[in-house]
Legacy VTK file of the C-alpha trace (Angstrom):
# vtk DataFile Version 3.0
C-alpha trace
ASCII
DATASET POLYDATA
POINTS 201 float
86.655 84.954 -121.278
83.369 86.958 -122.559
83.346 88.725 -125.746
81.572 91.973 -126.655
80.538 92.857 -130.301
80.448 96.635 -131.690
77.837 96.407 -134.799
79.302 99.760 -136.671
78.688 99.013 -140.291
75.509 100.291 -141.230
75.604 103.108 -143.404
74.328 105.771 -140.944
72.038 107.675 -143.234
70.057 108.835 -140.980
73.511 110.654 -139.129
74.355 111.640 -142.258
77.819 110.179 -141.035
79.458 107.388 -140.111
77.887 107.371 -136.023
81.027 105.868 -134.834
83.513 108.540 -135.151
80.583 111.126 -133.639
82.371 113.276 -131.267
81.112 113.216 -127.360
81.572 116.689 -125.750
83.391 116.095 -123.188
85.984 113.455 -124.598
85.875 109.922 -127.054
83.383 108.782 -130.421
80.840 106.639 -129.965
83.343 104.083 -130.599
85.947 104.102 -128.123
83.314 105.313 -125.067
81.153 101.764 -125.983
84.795 99.721 -126.284
86.092 101.472 -123.213
82.139 100.885 -121.738
82.394 96.931 -122.403
85.856 96.509 -120.783
85.943 98.697 -117.258
81.523 96.440 -117.123
83.766 93.195 -117.530
84.144 92.559 -121.086
87.582 90.798 -122.118
87.932 90.885 -125.456
85.720 93.557 -128.472
85.633 93.089 -131.755
84.148 95.984 -133.604
81.937 94.848 -137.088
82.360 97.574 -140.161
81.495 98.518 -142.920
82.615 101.413 -145.611
83.901 104.194 -143.042
86.423 100.754 -142.146
89.458 102.650 -143.383
88.746 105.405 -141.476
87.345 103.445 -138.634
90.878 101.796 -138.604
93.225 105.125 -138.418
91.303 105.874 -135.345
91.208 103.315 -133.696
95.045 102.686 -134.283
95.672 107.140 -133.362
94.019 106.501 -130.322
94.947 102.740 -129.044
91.144 102.073 -128.728
91.350 98.375 -127.513
89.209 96.363 -130.220
89.623 93.892 -133.132
88.008 95.077 -136.433
85.834 93.522 -138.834
85.093 93.655 -142.507
81.251 92.834 -142.783
81.148 93.400 -146.572
77.806 93.941 -147.332
76.214 95.564 -144.317
72.686 95.966 -146.887
71.550 92.452 -145.507
71.278 93.510 -142.211
73.390 93.349 -138.264
72.690 89.978 -137.942
75.071 90.001 -140.834
77.944 91.632 -139.042
77.241 89.523 -136.133
77.830 86.496 -138.350
81.462 88.538 -138.973
82.161 88.708 -135.617
81.197 84.608 -133.962
83.317 83.639 -137.648
86.331 84.989 -135.683
85.208 84.339 -131.895
83.607 80.826 -132.419
87.529 79.250 -132.295
88.405 81.880 -129.087
85.545 79.788 -127.280
84.560 82.847 -125.263
81.439 81.412 -122.439
79.302 84.624 -123.479
78.970 86.848 -125.776
77.498 91.381 -125.101
76.245 92.855 -128.420
75.350 95.848 -129.183
75.178 98.450 -132.240
77.698 101.660 -131.981
74.763 103.973 -131.948
73.736 103.313 -128.053
77.342 105.280 -126.600
75.891 105.938 -123.810
75.519 102.325 -122.179
77.139 102.655 -118.472
79.827 99.618 -117.176
77.519 99.370 -114.664
75.172 97.866 -116.739
77.117 95.843 -118.503
78.508 94.160 -115.163
75.129 93.527 -114.326
73.968 91.770 -117.623
76.718 89.527 -116.527
76.093 88.992 -112.741
72.814 87.938 -113.838
73.763 85.753 -116.581
76.218 84.297 -114.073
73.610 83.595 -111.079
70.680 82.628 -114.039
72.774 80.937 -116.708
69.991 82.064 -118.943
70.813 82.273 -122.678
69.764 85.178 -123.182
70.143 88.708 -120.869
68.914 91.734 -121.562
68.396 95.247 -119.522
64.331 96.323 -119.488
63.064 99.121 -118.138
58.931 99.370 -117.381
58.702 96.162 -120.187
61.450 97.886 -122.842
64.220 95.809 -123.677
67.469 97.258 -124.036
71.260 96.366 -124.729
73.220 95.580 -124.524
71.838 91.728 -124.858
74.409 88.831 -124.132
73.990 85.481 -125.491
75.229 82.303 -124.494
77.797 80.486 -125.769
75.358 77.079 -126.764
72.624 80.366 -128.871
76.661 80.728 -131.039
76.050 78.063 -133.497
72.084 78.703 -133.780
72.449 82.083 -134.253
75.568 82.051 -136.735
72.726 79.520 -138.757
69.806 82.144 -138.657
68.756 83.916 -141.451
69.898 87.006 -141.635
66.456 88.352 -143.425
64.678 87.389 -139.855
67.734 88.778 -137.578
68.014 88.171 -134.159
65.190 88.678 -133.233
63.587 84.954 -134.642
66.128 83.339 -132.289
65.312 85.066 -129.028
61.382 84.712 -129.370
62.911 81.063 -129.443
64.162 81.279 -126.046
62.191 84.264 -124.589
61.126 81.447 -122.199
64.400 80.426 -121.022
66.428 84.210 -120.958
66.282 86.251 -118.201
65.704 89.975 -117.660
66.885 92.209 -115.353
65.969 96.455 -114.275
68.202 99.023 -115.247
67.838 102.141 -114.195
70.398 103.600 -116.859
68.957 105.573 -120.303
72.328 105.176 -122.266
71.197 101.301 -122.794
67.902 102.733 -123.971
69.268 105.144 -125.437
69.686 105.783 -129.927
71.415 108.527 -130.693
70.836 108.087 -135.064
69.864 111.514 -135.986
70.952 114.847 -135.691
67.453 115.193 -133.711
68.658 112.819 -131.328
72.361 113.713 -131.368
70.925 117.572 -130.458
68.092 116.031 -128.092
71.289 114.008 -125.661
74.178 116.287 -125.943
72.004 119.792 -125.759
74.787 120.904 -129.394
74.223 119.934 -132.982
76.489 116.737 -134.411
79.332 117.719 -136.341
78.172 117.821 -139.659
LINES 1 202
201 0 1 2 3 4 5 6 7 8 9 10 11 12 13 14 15 16 17 18 19 20 21 22 23 24 25 26 27 28 29 30 31 32 33 34 35 36 37 38 39 40 41 42 43 44 45 46 47 48 49 50 51 52 53 54 55 56 57 58 59 60 61 62 63 64 65 66 67 68 69 70 71 72 73 74 75 76 77 78 79 80 81 82 83 84 85 86 87 88 89 90 91 92 93 94 95 96 97 98 99 100 101 102 103 104 105 106 107 108 109 110 111 112 113 114 115 116 117 118 119 120 121 122 123 124 125 126 127 128 129 130 131 132 133 134 135 136 137 138 139 140 141 142 143 144 145 146 147 148 149 150 151 152 153 154 155 156 157 158 159 160 161 162 163 164 165 166 167 168 169 170 171 172 173 174 175 176 177 178 179 180 181 182 183 184 185 186 187 188 189 190 191 192 193 194 195 196 197 198 199 200
């Protein structure tokens, strides 16, 4: 089993509203698009870590029948790694072979990118696989199961980067021609630039 985690617990202060439920012109939301991408790309299940917007996200997930599991981070101010810890607490007993992680503000990742990352991990057995383009790293990041305990024990103040640096020599970068793997949509200006319309208030 290969699992995916969408990090959606942040307060979205720069956007001014919860990013998970922002609509994508043409249909769907950031959350529904990214969840569908992970499943279409080869993941077997998707976990979404939520924060203060849990109730609104849960209502949308149930209404739209989005195939995800919701987990709550009681204190998202501790950083993204604290959300990954919440996901790992639920996932580790299920023993997935690998975990792909992306923030909800990269909704335009394609299923092909997810598939290429998984394929590179299957071929190489690398502990970490990341999309790359001209030296820049993108998402999703894949962690092999042998790193789960290390990730769970990592200091939330340092974040997952400390684990990534430790295993840099063994890791694999996958050259990806997918702008969505590198396109963070964090602000109303980002939304307007990417979609050509204003973000709804």
